[in-house]
N, C-alpha and C positions, 0 to 999 in steps of 0.2 A: 364691285363684285362681291357676292354674298359669301359668308364663312360657312364651312360645312363641319358638322359635329358628327362624325360617323359612329353608328352604333357598332357593337353594343355599348351602352353606357354602364358604368359601375358605381355603386355606393360604397364609400370607404368611410369607416368611423374615424373621426379626428377628435382631439381633445375638445370637449364642449359641444359636439355635434357631429354632422355628417357632411361629406364632400361628394358631389356627383361629377364623374369624370367620363369623357368620351373614350372611344377606342384607342386614341393616341395619348391618353393620360393627361389631356387638357382639362383643366378644372373649369367646369361649367357653372357650378353654383355651390354655395355652402348653406346649410340649414342648421341653426344652433338651437340647443335646448338645455334644460337644467335636469339634474339627476332625479330630483323628487318632485311631486306635484306641489308640495308646499313651497319649495324654492321657486318653482316656475310661476305659481300664483303671486307670490310676493313681487317677483320681477316683471310680472305681466308678460311672460314669454312662454315658449312651447316647453313641454316635457321632452326628454330624450326620445321616448317611444313615439310621441307625435312627430318629432323632427325626423326620425327614421322613416315613418310611414309616408311623410311628405316627400322626402328624398327618393324614396323608392318608387313613388308614383309620378315623378317628374318625367321620366322617359316614355312611359305610356300616354301621358298627357300630351307631350310634344308630338308623338306619333299620330294621335288622334287628330290634333289640331292641323298638322301638315296634310293628313288625309282629307279632312273637311275642307280645308283651303283648296286643295288640288281639285276636288269635286266641284266646289263652287266656281272656280276659275273655268273648268271644263264646261260647266252648264251655262255660264255667262257667255263664253265664246261660242257655243253652239247656238245659243238663243239669238245672239247678235249677227251671226253669219246667215241665219235663216231669215232675219229681219232686213239684211242688207240686200238680199237678191229680190 
């Protein structure tokens, strides 16, 4: 059985980064960063702004991937039904 992560998803700032949560407040992922570009460069990690932008784009990316996958499945099923007859 697959797990469901109902929208809307929310981005919450936490110490050192951001947490993405689903509608039931289930944590889906954490994206961490450093306050200054210099600190981020030294540690080879994201800045807080980069972490925020990535966290904010996780839900739209997920929705896009699910839509593309559903379309691909539908096209594949349609193609194979026609070929079977």
